[in-house]
PQR file with spaces between the fields and no chain letter, atoms N, CA, C, O and H, PARSE charges and radii, in Angstrom:
ATOM       1  N    MET     1      -6.968    1.810  -21.479 -0.4000 1.5000
ATOM       2  CA   MET     1      -7.074    0.824  -20.421 -0.0000 2.0000
ATOM       3  C    MET     1      -7.681    1.503  -19.198  0.5500 1.7000
ATOM       4  O    MET     1      -7.421    2.678  -18.938 -0.5500 1.4000
ATOM       5  N    SER     2      -8.476    0.774  -18.465 -0.4000 1.5000
ATOM       6  CA   SER     2      -9.127    1.357  -17.293 -0.0000 2.0000
ATOM       7  C    SER     2      -8.247    1.268  -16.057  0.5500 1.7000
ATOM       8  O    SER     2      -7.260    0.533  -16.014 -0.5500 1.4000
ATOM       9  H    SER     2      -8.687   -0.180  -18.676  0.4000 1.0000
ATOM      10  N    LYS     3      -8.638    2.036  -15.061 -0.4000 1.5000
ATOM      11  CA   LYS     3      -7.842    2.048  -13.831 -0.0000 2.0000
ATOM      12  C    LYS     3      -8.012    0.743  -13.069  0.5500 1.7000
ATOM      13  O    LYS     3      -9.019    0.051  -13.212 -0.5500 1.4000
ATOM      14  H    LYS     3      -9.440    2.632  -15.096  0.4000 1.0000
ATOM      15  N    ILE     4      -7.013    0.420  -12.257 -0.4000 1.5000
ATOM      16  CA   ILE     4      -6.981   -0.818  -11.482 -0.0000 2.0000
ATOM      17  C    ILE     4      -6.863   -0.454  -10.005  0.5500 1.7000
ATOM      18  O    ILE     4      -5.991    0.322   -9.613 -0.5500 1.4000
ATOM      19  H    ILE     4      -6.194    0.982  -12.140  0.4000 1.0000
ATOM      20  N    THR     5      -7.749   -1.020   -9.194 -0.4000 1.5000
ATOM      21  CA   THR     5      -7.732   -0.773   -7.746 -0.0000 2.0000
ATOM      22  C    THR     5      -7.844   -2.106   -7.027  0.5500 1.7000
ATOM      23  O    THR     5      -8.618   -2.973   -7.432 -0.5500 1.4000
ATOM      24  H    THR     5      -8.458   -1.650   -9.512  0.4000 1.0000
ATOM      25  N    PHE     6      -7.071   -2.268   -5.963 -0.4000 1.5000
ATOM      26  CA   PHE     6      -7.217   -3.481   -5.169 -0.0000 2.0000
ATOM      27  C    PHE     6      -6.866   -3.226   -3.714  0.5500 1.7000
ATOM      28  O    PHE     6      -6.232   -2.230   -3.367 -0.5500 1.4000
ATOM      29  H    PHE     6      -6.442   -1.564   -5.635  0.4000 1.0000
ATOM      30  N    ILE     7      -7.298   -4.156   -2.878 -0.4000 1.5000
ATOM      31  CA   ILE     7      -7.020   -4.127   -1.439 -0.0000 2.0000
ATOM      32  C    ILE     7      -6.276   -5.409   -1.097  0.5500 1.7000
ATOM      33  O    ILE     7      -6.688   -6.502   -1.485 -0.5500 1.4000
ATOM      34  H    ILE     7      -7.813   -4.965   -3.161  0.4000 1.0000
ATOM      35  N    ALA     8      -5.183   -5.264   -0.372 -0.4000 1.5000
ATOM      36  CA   ALA     8      -4.433   -6.421    0.114 -0.0000 2.0000
ATOM      37  C    ALA     8      -4.437   -6.368    1.641  0.5500 1.7000
ATOM      38  O    ALA     8      -4.197   -5.318    2.238 -0.5500 1.4000
ATOM      39  H    ALA     8      -4.848   -4.376   -0.057  0.4000 1.0000
ATOM      40  N    ARG     9      -4.706   -7.489    2.249 -0.4000 1.5000
ATOM      41  CA   ARG     9      -4.688   -7.593    3.715 -0.0000 2.0000
ATOM      42  C    ARG     9      -3.492   -8.426    4.123  0.5500 1.7000
ATOM      43  O    ARG     9      -3.089   -9.354    3.421 -0.5500 1.4000
ATOM      44  H    ARG     9      -4.901   -8.342    1.764  0.4000 1.0000
ATOM      45  N    MET    10      -2.928   -8.078    5.274 -0.4000 1.5000
ATOM      46  CA   MET    10      -1.750   -8.795    5.735 -0.0000 2.0000
ATOM      47  C    MET    10      -1.729   -8.877    7.265  0.5500 1.7000
ATOM      48  O    MET    10      -2.332   -8.053    7.953 -0.5500 1.4000
ATOM      49  H    MET    10      -3.255   -7.324    5.844  0.4000 1.0000
ATOM      50  N    THR    11      -1.035   -9.868    7.770 -0.4000 1.5000
ATOM      51  CA   THR    11      -0.837  -10.051    9.206 -0.0000 2.0000
ATOM      52  C    THR    11       0.629   -9.799    9.509  0.5500 1.7000
ATOM      53  O    THR    11       1.515  -10.320    8.832 -0.5500 1.4000
ATOM      54  H    THR    11      -0.545  -10.537    7.211  0.4000 1.0000
ATOM      55  N    VAL    12       0.875   -8.993   10.536 -0.4000 1.5000
ATOM      56  CA   VAL    12       2.232   -8.663   10.950 -0.0000 2.0000
ATOM      57  C    VAL    12       2.551   -9.477   12.208  0.5500 1.7000
ATOM      58  O    VAL    12       1.723   -9.583   13.112 -0.5500 1.4000
ATOM      59  H    VAL    12       0.155   -8.570   11.086  0.4000 1.0000
ATOM      60  N    LYS    13       3.739  -10.040   12.257 -0.4000 1.5000
ATOM      61  CA   LYS    13       4.133  -10.807   13.439 -0.0000 2.0000
ATOM      62  C    LYS    13       4.104   -9.915   14.674  0.5500 1.7000
ATOM      63  O    LYS    13       4.500   -8.751   14.626 -0.5500 1.4000
ATOM      64  H    LYS    13       4.413   -9.953   11.523  0.4000 1.0000
ATOM      65  N    ALA    14       3.629  -10.479   15.774 -0.4000 1.5000
ATOM      66  CA   ALA    14       3.585   -9.751   17.045 -0.0000 2.0000
ATOM      67  C    ALA    14       4.973   -9.231   17.385  0.5500 1.7000
ATOM      68  O    ALA    14       5.967   -9.940   17.232 -0.5500 1.4000
ATOM      69  H    ALA    14       3.306  -11.424   15.813  0.4000 1.0000
ATOM      70  N    GLY    15       5.031   -8.008   17.841 -0.4000 1.5000
ATOM      71  CA   GLY    15       6.298   -7.397   18.207 -0.0000 2.0000
ATOM      72  C    GLY    15       6.980   -6.665   17.059  0.5500 1.7000
ATOM      73  O    GLY    15       7.992   -5.996   17.269 -0.5500 1.4000
ATOM      74  H    GLY    15       4.223   -7.432   17.965  0.4000 1.0000
ATOM      75  N    HIS    16       6.442   -6.783   15.856 -0.4000 1.5000
ATOM      76  CA   HIS    16       7.051   -6.148   14.683 -0.0000 2.0000
ATOM      77  C    HIS    16       6.184   -5.034   14.092  0.5500 1.7000
ATOM      78  O    HIS    16       6.498   -4.480   13.039 -0.5500 1.4000
ATOM      79  H    HIS    16       5.620   -7.326   15.685  0.4000 1.0000
ATOM      80  N    GLU    17       5.094   -4.718   14.786 -0.4000 1.5000
ATOM      81  CA   GLU    17       4.167   -3.730   14.241 -0.0000 2.0000
ATOM      82  C    GLU    17       4.784   -2.345   14.076  0.5500 1.7000
ATOM      83  O    GLU    17       4.542   -1.690   13.063 -0.5500 1.4000
ATOM      84  H    GLU    17       4.839   -5.168   15.642  0.4000 1.0000
ATOM      85  N    ALA    18       5.557   -1.891   15.021 -0.4000 1.5000
ATOM      86  CA   ALA    18       6.144   -0.544   14.928 -0.0000 2.0000
ATOM      87  C    ALA    18       7.047   -0.430   13.699  0.5500 1.7000
ATOM      88  O    ALA    18       6.991    0.569   12.981 -0.5500 1.4000
ATOM      89  H    ALA    18       5.753   -2.423   15.845  0.4000 1.0000
ATOM      90  N    ALA    19       7.868   -1.432   13.457 -0.4000 1.5000
ATOM      91  CA   ALA    19       8.749   -1.419   12.288 -0.0000 2.0000
ATOM      92  C    ALA    19       7.927   -1.480   11.004  0.5500 1.7000
ATOM      93  O    ALA    19       8.256   -0.815   10.021 -0.5500 1.4000
ATOM      94  H    ALA    19       7.914   -2.243   14.040  0.4000 1.0000
ATOM      95  N    PHE    20       6.866   -2.274   11.011 -0.4000 1.5000
ATOM      96  CA   PHE    20       5.997   -2.382    9.840 -0.0000 2.0000
ATOM      97  C    PHE    20       5.331   -1.039    9.536  0.5500 1.7000
ATOM      98  O    PHE    20       5.313   -0.608    8.383 -0.5500 1.4000
ATOM      99  H    PHE    20       6.599   -2.814   11.809  0.4000 1.0000
ATOM     100  N    VAL    21       4.792   -0.384   10.542 -0.4000 1.5000
ATOM     101  CA   VAL    21       4.123    0.906   10.361 -0.0000 2.0000
ATOM     102  C    VAL    21       5.115    1.945    9.830  0.5500 1.7000
ATOM     103  O    VAL    21       4.769    2.741    8.957 -0.5500 1.4000
ATOM     104  H    VAL    21       4.806   -0.734   11.479  0.4000 1.0000
ATOM     105  N    ALA    22       6.329    1.942   10.345 -0.4000 1.5000
ATOM     106  CA   ALA    22       7.357    2.885    9.874 -0.0000 2.0000
ATOM     107  C    ALA    22       7.695    2.611    8.406  0.5500 1.7000
ATOM     108  O    ALA    22       7.820    3.544    7.612 -0.5500 1.4000
ATOM     109  H    ALA    22       6.610    1.296   11.054  0.4000 1.0000
ATOM     110  N    ALA    23       7.841    1.348    8.051 -0.4000 1.5000
ATOM     111  CA   ALA    23       8.144    0.999    6.657 -0.0000 2.0000
ATOM     112  C    ALA    23       6.993    1.402    5.731  0.5500 1.7000
ATOM     113  O    ALA    23       7.228    1.875    4.619 -0.5500 1.4000
ATOM     114  H    ALA    23       7.740    0.590    8.696  0.4000 1.0000
ATOM     115  N    CYS    24       5.766    1.219    6.182 -0.4000 1.5000
ATOM     116  CA   CYS    24       4.596    1.606    5.387 -0.0000 2.0000
ATOM     117  C    CYS    24       4.575    3.112    5.147  0.5500 1.7000
ATOM     118  O    CYS    24       4.268    3.559    4.042 -0.5500 1.4000
ATOM     119  H    CYS    24       5.575    0.836    7.086  0.4000 1.0000
ATOM     120  N    ALA    25       4.895    3.889    6.164 -0.4000 1.5000
ATOM     121  CA   ALA    25       4.926    5.350    6.011 -0.0000 2.0000
ATOM     122  C    ALA    25       5.976    5.754    4.973  0.5500 1.7000
ATOM     123  O    ALA    25       5.735    6.641    4.155 -0.5500 1.4000
ATOM     124  H    ALA    25       5.144    3.526    7.062  0.4000 1.0000
ATOM     125  N    GLU    26       7.124    5.108    5.009 -0.4000 1.5000
ATOM     126  CA   GLU    26       8.174    5.389    4.015 -0.0000 2.0000
ATOM     127  C    GLU    26       7.710    5.011    2.608  0.5500 1.7000
ATOM     128  O    GLU    26       7.940    5.756    1.656 -0.5500 1.4000
ATOM     129  H    GLU    26       7.320    4.387    5.673  0.4000 1.0000
ATOM     130  N    LEU    27       7.065    3.867    2.481 -0.4000 1.5000
ATOM     131  CA   LEU    27       6.564    3.428    1.177 -0.0000 2.0000
ATOM     132  C    LEU    27       5.527    4.417    0.630  0.5500 1.7000
ATOM     133  O    LEU    27       5.570    4.783   -0.545 -0.5500 1.4000
ATOM     134  H    LEU    27       6.878    3.262    3.255  0.4000 1.0000
ATOM     135  N    GLU    28       4.610    4.840    1.481 -0.4000 1.5000
ATOM     136  CA   GLU    28       3.596    5.809    1.040 -0.0000 2.0000
ATOM     137  C    GLU    28       4.254    7.080    0.516  0.5500 1.7000
ATOM     138  O    GLU    28       3.880    7.578   -0.546 -0.5500 1.4000
ATOM     139  H    GLU    28       4.575    4.543    2.435  0.4000 1.0000
ATOM     140  N    GLN    29       5.220    7.602    1.241 -0.4000 1.5000
ATOM     141  CA   GLN    29       5.909    8.823    0.819 -0.0000 2.0000
ATOM     142  C    GLN    29       6.649    8.609   -0.503  0.5500 1.7000
ATOM     143  O    GLN    29       6.598    9.461   -1.390 -0.5500 1.4000
ATOM     144  H    GLN    29       5.524    7.198    2.103  0.4000 1.0000
ATOM     145  N    TYR    30       7.325    7.487   -0.631 -0.4000 1.5000
ATOM     146  CA   TYR    30       8.070    7.202   -1.853 -0.0000 2.0000
ATOM     147  C    TYR    30       7.130    7.119   -3.063  0.5500 1.7000
ATOM     148  O    TYR    30       7.388    7.720   -4.106 -0.5500 1.4000
ATOM     149  H    TYR    30       7.366    6.795    0.090  0.4000 1.0000
ATOM     150  N    VAL    31       6.052    6.378   -2.905 -0.4000 1.5000
ATOM     151  CA   VAL    31       5.114    6.207   -4.013 -0.0000 2.0000
ATOM     152  C    VAL    31       4.522    7.551   -4.428  0.5500 1.7000
ATOM     153  O    VAL    31       4.428    7.846   -5.620 -0.5500 1.4000
ATOM     154  H    VAL    31       5.842    5.890   -2.058  0.4000 1.0000
ATOM     155  N    ARG    32       4.126    8.359   -3.462 -0.4000 1.5000
ATOM     156  CA   ARG    32       3.553    9.678   -3.790 -0.0000 2.0000
ATOM     157  C    ARG    32       4.560   10.559   -4.523  0.5500 1.7000
ATOM     158  O    ARG    32       4.175   11.336   -5.397 -0.5500 1.4000
ATOM     159  H    ARG    32       4.202    8.119   -2.494  0.4000 1.0000
ATOM     160  N    ALA    33       5.817   10.452   -4.187 -0.4000 1.5000
ATOM     161  CA   ALA    33       6.852   11.305   -4.788 -0.0000 2.0000
ATOM     162  C    ALA    33       7.347   10.800   -6.140  0.5500 1.7000
ATOM     163  O    ALA    33       7.785   11.599   -6.968 -0.5500 1.4000
ATOM     164  H    ALA    33       6.130    9.820   -3.477  0.4000 1.0000
ATOM     165  N    HIS    34       7.286    9.486   -6.383 -0.4000 1.5000
ATOM     166  CA   HIS    34       7.943    8.914   -7.558 -0.0000 2.0000
ATOM     167  C    HIS    34       7.038    8.172   -8.542  0.5500 1.7000
ATOM     168  O    HIS    34       7.499    7.761   -9.607 -0.5500 1.4000
ATOM     169  H    HIS    34       6.930    8.837   -5.711  0.4000 1.0000
ATOM     170  N    GLU    35       5.793    7.998   -8.212 -0.4000 1.5000
ATOM     171  CA   GLU    35       4.907    7.225   -9.082 -0.0000 2.0000
ATOM     172  C    GLU    35       3.653    8.038   -9.408  0.5500 1.7000
ATOM     173  O    GLU    35       2.609    7.827   -8.791 -0.5500 1.4000
ATOM     174  H    GLU    35       5.419    8.332   -7.347  0.4000 1.0000
ATOM     175  N    PRO    36       3.737    8.952  -10.353 -0.5600 1.5000
ATOM     176  CA   PRO    36       2.608    9.832  -10.651  0.2800 2.0000
ATOM     177  C    PRO    36       1.364    9.102  -11.166  0.5500 1.7000
ATOM     178  O    PRO    36       0.259    9.636  -11.067 -0.5500 1.4000
ATOM     179  N    ASP    37       1.522    7.894  -11.711 -0.4000 1.5000
ATOM     180  CA   ASP    37       0.362    7.145  -12.200 -0.0000 2.0000
ATOM     181  C    ASP    37      -0.261    6.240  -11.145  0.5500 1.7000
ATOM     182  O    ASP    37      -1.181    5.474  -11.433 -0.5500 1.4000
ATOM     183  H    ASP    37       2.419    7.460  -11.791  0.4000 1.0000
ATOM     184  N    THR    38       0.253    6.338   -9.908 -0.4000 1.5000
ATOM     185  CA   THR    38      -0.402    5.689   -8.780 -0.0000 2.0000
ATOM     186  C    THR    38      -1.370    6.718   -8.213  0.5500 1.7000
ATOM     187  O    THR    38      -0.963    7.746   -7.673 -0.5500 1.4000
ATOM     188  H    THR    38       0.999    6.960   -9.674  0.4000 1.0000
ATOM     189  N    LEU    39      -2.649    6.422   -8.346 -0.4000 1.5000
ATOM     190  CA   LEU    39      -3.674    7.386   -7.960 -0.0000 2.0000
ATOM     191  C    LEU    39      -3.919    7.404   -6.454  0.5500 1.7000
ATOM     192  O    LEU    39      -4.244    8.450   -5.891 -0.5500 1.4000
ATOM     193  H    LEU    39      -2.980    5.587   -8.785  0.4000 1.0000
ATOM     194  N    TYR    40      -3.766    6.258   -5.802 -0.4000 1.5000
ATOM     195  CA   TYR    40      -4.017    6.162   -4.367 -0.0000 2.0000
ATOM     196  C    TYR    40      -3.191    5.009   -3.820  0.5500 1.7000
ATOM     197  O    TYR    40      -3.112    3.944   -4.432 -0.5500 1.4000
ATOM     198  H    TYR    40      -3.502    5.409   -6.260  0.4000 1.0000
ATOM     199  N    TYR    41      -2.570    5.232   -2.648 -0.4000 1.5000
ATOM     200  CA   TYR    41      -1.748    4.204   -2.024 -0.0000 2.0000
ATOM     201  C    TYR    41      -1.688    4.516   -0.539  0.5500 1.7000
ATOM     202  O    TYR    41      -1.023    5.468   -0.132 -0.5500 1.4000
ATOM     203  H    TYR    41      -2.635    6.097   -2.151  0.4000 1.0000
ATOM     204  N    GLU    42      -2.378    3.722    0.279 -0.4000 1.5000
ATOM     205  CA   GLU    42      -2.413    4.002    1.706 -0.0000 2.0000
ATOM     206  C    GLU    42      -2.625    2.717    2.508  0.5500 1.7000
ATOM     207  O    GLU    42      -3.404    1.844    2.124 -0.5500 1.4000
ATOM     208  H    GLU    42      -2.918    2.948   -0.051  0.4000 1.0000
ATOM     209  N    PHE    43      -1.909    2.625    3.636 -0.4000 1.5000
ATOM     210  CA   PHE    43      -2.038    1.505    4.560 -0.0000 2.0000
ATOM     211  C    PHE    43      -3.008    1.869    5.681  0.5500 1.7000
ATOM     212  O    PHE    43      -3.133    3.033    6.062 -0.5500 1.4000
ATOM     213  H    PHE    43      -1.277    3.333    3.949  0.4000 1.0000
ATOM     214  N    PHE    44      -3.692    0.848    6.200 -0.4000 1.5000
ATOM     215  CA   PHE    44      -4.651    1.026    7.287 -0.0000 2.0000
ATOM     216  C    PHE    44      -4.497   -0.094    8.293  0.5500 1.7000
ATOM     217  O    PHE    44      -4.209   -1.234    7.930 -0.5500 1.4000
ATOM     218  H    PHE    44      -3.590   -0.097    5.890  0.4000 1.0000
ATOM     219  N    LYS    45      -4.692    0.237    9.568 -0.4000 1.5000
ATOM     220  CA   LYS    45      -4.762   -0.767   10.638 -0.0000 2.0000
ATOM     221  C    LYS    45      -6.187   -1.291   10.660  0.5500 1.7000
ATOM     222  O    LYS    45      -7.135   -0.506   10.644 -0.5500 1.4000
ATOM     223  H    LYS    45      -4.926    1.163    9.863  0.4000 1.0000
ATOM     224  N    LEU    46      -6.351   -2.602   10.697 -0.4000 1.5000
ATOM     225  CA   LEU    46      -7.673   -3.217   10.780 -0.0000 2.0000
ATOM     226  C    LEU    46      -8.026   -3.487   12.238  0.5500 1.7000
ATOM     227  O    LEU    46      -7.181   -3.349   13.122 -0.5500 1.4000
ATOM     228  H    LEU    46      -5.581   -3.240   10.710  0.4000 1.0000
ATOM     229  N    ARG    47      -9.247   -3.861   12.480 -0.4000 1.5000
ATOM     230  CA   ARG    47      -9.706   -4.114   13.856 -0.0000 2.0000
ATOM     231  C    ARG    47      -9.019   -5.315   14.507  0.5500 1.7000
ATOM     232  O    ARG    47      -8.725   -5.300   15.703 -0.5500 1.4000
ATOM     233  H    ARG    47      -9.933   -3.973   11.761  0.4000 1.0000
ATOM     234  N    GLU    48      -8.770   -6.336   13.719 -0.4000 1.5000
ATOM     235  CA   GLU    48      -8.171   -7.553   14.253 -0.0000 2.0000
ATOM     236  C    GLU    48      -6.724   -7.300   14.659  0.5500 1.7000
ATOM     237  O    GLU    48      -6.035   -6.502   14.024 -0.5500 1.4000
ATOM     238  H    GLU    48      -9.008   -6.348   12.748  0.4000 1.0000
ATOM     239  N    PRO    49      -6.258   -7.967   15.702 -0.5600 1.5000
ATOM     240  CA   PRO    49      -4.873   -7.774   16.155  0.2800 2.0000
ATOM     241  C    PRO    49      -3.865   -8.083   15.046  0.5500 1.7000
ATOM     242  O    PRO    49      -3.989   -9.083   14.339 -0.5500 1.4000
ATOM     243  N    ASN    50      -2.887   -7.227   14.908 -0.4000 1.5000
ATOM     244  CA   ASN    50      -1.776   -7.399   13.972 -0.0000 2.0000
ATOM     245  C    ASN    50      -2.197   -7.452   12.499  0.5500 1.7000
ATOM     246  O    ASN    50      -1.442   -7.948   11.662 -0.5500 1.4000
ATOM     247  H    ASN    50      -2.786   -6.414   15.481  0.4000 1.0000
ATOM     248  N    ARG    51      -3.383   -6.950   12.176 -0.4000 1.5000
ATOM     249  CA   ARG    51      -3.882   -6.998   10.800 -0.0000 2.0000
ATOM     250  C    ARG    51      -3.878   -5.607   10.180  0.5500 1.7000
ATOM     251  O    ARG    51      -4.262   -4.624   10.813 -0.5500 1.4000
ATOM     252  H    ARG    51      -3.996   -6.546   12.855  0.4000 1.0000
ATOM     253  N    TYR    52      -3.438   -5.548    8.935 -0.4000 1.5000
ATOM     254  CA   TYR    52      -3.347   -4.295    8.183 -0.0000 2.0000
ATOM     255  C    TYR    52      -3.871   -4.526    6.771  0.5500 1.7000
ATOM     256  O    TYR    52      -4.002   -5.661    6.313 -0.5500 1.4000
ATOM     257  H    TYR    52      -3.127   -6.347    8.421  0.4000 1.0000
ATOM     258  N    ALA    53      -4.164   -3.426    6.099 -0.4000 1.5000
ATOM     259  CA   ALA    53      -4.567   -3.491    4.699 -0.0000 2.0000
ATOM     260  C    ALA    53      -3.915   -2.336    3.961  0.5500 1.7000
ATOM     261  O    ALA    53      -3.594   -1.302    4.547 -0.5500 1.4000
ATOM     262  H    ALA    53      -4.058   -2.504    6.471  0.4000 1.0000
ATOM     263  N    VAL    54      -3.726   -2.533    2.672 -0.4000 1.5000
ATOM     264  CA   VAL    54      -3.257   -1.455    1.812 -0.0000 2.0000
ATOM     265  C    VAL    54      -4.262   -1.350    0.670  0.5500 1.7000
ATOM     266  O    VAL    54      -4.685   -2.358    0.103 -0.5500 1.4000
ATOM     267  H    VAL    54      -3.986   -3.373    2.196  0.4000 1.0000
ATOM     268  N    ILE    55      -4.633   -0.122    0.345 -0.4000 1.5000
ATOM     269  CA   ILE    55      -5.478    0.137   -0.813 -0.0000 2.0000
ATOM     270  C    ILE    55      -4.593    0.799   -1.855  0.5500 1.7000
ATOM     271  O    ILE    55      -3.915    1.789   -1.582 -0.5500 1.4000
ATOM     272  H    ILE    55      -4.289    0.696    0.806  0.4000 1.0000
ATOM     273  N    GLU    56      -4.614    0.234   -3.051 -0.4000 1.5000
ATOM     274  CA   GLU    56      -3.779    0.730   -4.138 -0.0000 2.0000
ATOM     275  C    GLU    56      -4.646    0.941   -5.370  0.5500 1.7000
ATOM     276  O    GLU    56      -5.466    0.091   -5.716 -0.5500 1.4000
ATOM     277  H    GLU    56      -5.165   -0.570   -3.273  0.4000 1.0000
ATOM     278  N    SER    57      -4.461    2.072   -6.026 -0.4000 1.5000
ATOM     279  CA   SER    57      -5.196    2.364   -7.242 -0.0000 2.0000
ATOM     280  C    SER    57      -4.233    2.958   -8.269  0.5500 1.7000
ATOM     281  O    SER    57      -3.453    3.861   -7.968 -0.5500 1.4000
ATOM     282  H    SER    57      -3.795    2.763   -5.745  0.4000 1.0000
ATOM     283  N    PHE    58      -4.308    2.431   -9.474 -0.4000 1.5000
ATOM     284  CA   PHE    58      -3.375    2.820  -10.534 -0.0000 2.0000
ATOM     285  C    PHE    58      -4.137    3.287  -11.773  0.5500 1.7000
ATOM     286  O    PHE    58      -5.226    2.798  -12.074 -0.5500 1.4000
ATOM     287  H    PHE    58      -4.942    1.697   -9.719  0.4000 1.0000
ATOM     288  N    ARG    59      -3.545    4.234  -12.476 -0.4000 1.5000
ATOM     289  CA   ARG    59      -4.145    4.793  -13.682 -0.0000 2.0000
ATOM     290  C    ARG    59      -4.328    3.729  -14.771  0.5500 1.7000
ATOM     291  O    ARG    59      -5.254    3.811  -15.579 -0.5500 1.4000
ATOM     292  H    ARG    59      -2.660    4.631  -12.231  0.4000 1.0000
ATOM     293  N    SER    60      -3.435    2.729  -14.784 -0.4000 1.5000
ATOM     294  CA   SER    60      -3.469    1.705  -15.831 -0.0000 2.0000
ATOM     295  C    SER    60      -2.779    0.439  -15.348  0.5500 1.7000
ATOM     296  O    SER    60      -2.142    0.428  -14.294 -0.5500 1.4000
ATOM     297  H    SER    60      -2.683    2.663  -14.128  0.4000 1.0000
ATOM     298  N    GLU    61      -2.909   -0.613  -16.121 -0.4000 1.5000
ATOM     299  CA   GLU    61      -2.206   -1.851  -15.798 -0.0000 2.0000
ATOM     300  C    GLU    61      -0.699   -1.652  -15.872  0.5500 1.7000
ATOM     301  O    GLU    61       0.039   -2.239  -15.081 -0.5500 1.4000
ATOM     302  H    GLU    61      -3.426   -0.605  -16.976  0.4000 1.0000
ATOM     303  N    ALA    62      -0.235   -0.840  -16.804 -0.4000 1.5000
ATOM     304  CA   ALA    62       1.196   -0.544  -16.920 -0.0000 2.0000
ATOM     305  C    ALA    62       1.715    0.138  -15.656  0.5500 1.7000
ATOM     306  O    ALA    62       2.812   -0.170  -15.190 -0.5500 1.4000
ATOM     307  H    ALA    62      -0.834   -0.364  -17.447  0.4000 1.0000
ATOM     308  N    ALA    63       0.933    1.059  -15.104 -0.4000 1.5000
ATOM     309  CA   ALA    63       1.339    1.751  -13.868 -0.0000 2.0000
ATOM     310  C    ALA    63       1.413    0.768  -12.705  0.5500 1.7000
ATOM     311  O    ALA    63       2.302    0.869  -11.859 -0.5500 1.4000
ATOM     312  H    ALA    63       0.042    1.310  -15.483  0.4000 1.0000
ATOM     313  N    GLU    64       0.479   -0.185  -12.661 -0.4000 1.5000
ATOM     314  CA   GLU    64       0.495   -1.179  -11.605 -0.0000 2.0000
ATOM     315  C    GLU    64       1.733   -2.074  -11.741  0.5500 1.7000
ATOM     316  O    GLU    64       2.365   -2.410  -10.739 -0.5500 1.4000
ATOM     317  H    GLU    64      -0.243   -0.268  -13.348  0.4000 1.0000
ATOM     318  N    HIS    65       2.077   -2.453  -12.955 -0.4000 1.5000
ATOM     319  CA   HIS    65       3.273   -3.282  -13.180 -0.0000 2.0000
ATOM     320  C    HIS    65       4.548   -2.513  -12.809  0.5500 1.7000
ATOM     321  O    HIS    65       5.474   -3.084  -12.234 -0.5500 1.4000
ATOM     322  H    HIS    65       1.564   -2.180  -13.769  0.4000 1.0000
ATOM     323  N    LEU    66       4.589   -1.236  -13.136 -0.4000 1.5000
ATOM     324  CA   LEU    66       5.741   -0.417  -12.772 -0.0000 2.0000
ATOM     325  C    LEU    66       5.883   -0.347  -11.247  0.5500 1.7000
ATOM     326  O    LEU    66       6.991   -0.437  -10.719 -0.5500 1.4000
ATOM     327  H    LEU    66       3.836   -0.773  -13.603  0.4000 1.0000
ATOM     328  N    HIS    67       4.776   -0.188  -10.554 -0.4000 1.5000
ATOM     329  CA   HIS    67       4.784   -0.128   -9.090 -0.0000 2.0000
ATOM     330  C    HIS    67       5.326   -1.432   -8.494  0.5500 1.7000
ATOM     331  O    HIS    67       6.112   -1.401   -7.547 -0.5500 1.4000
ATOM     332  H    HIS    67       3.875   -0.115  -10.982  0.4000 1.0000
ATOM     333  N    MET    68       4.918   -2.550   -9.033 -0.4000 1.5000
ATOM     334  CA   MET    68       5.324   -3.844   -8.509 -0.0000 2.0000
ATOM     335  C    MET    68       6.798   -4.080   -8.754  0.5500 1.7000
ATOM     336  O    MET    68       7.326   -5.127   -8.379 -0.5500 1.4000
ATOM     337  H    MET    68       4.279   -2.575   -9.802  0.4000 1.0000
């Protein structure tokens, strides 16, 4: 099976960005430590206010299902 990569965009409610960024940092650390078949997992701040994206790449569909 081939690798799976996707980008998800999201809007964070005003006033909740700091908590969201902290949660994202924790998620990134957890995934890197516990999901060896996750090839890439990182959150980014977008230009638009309160907008973020996550890029996720998995070795296989099974790895993506395990992550979810």
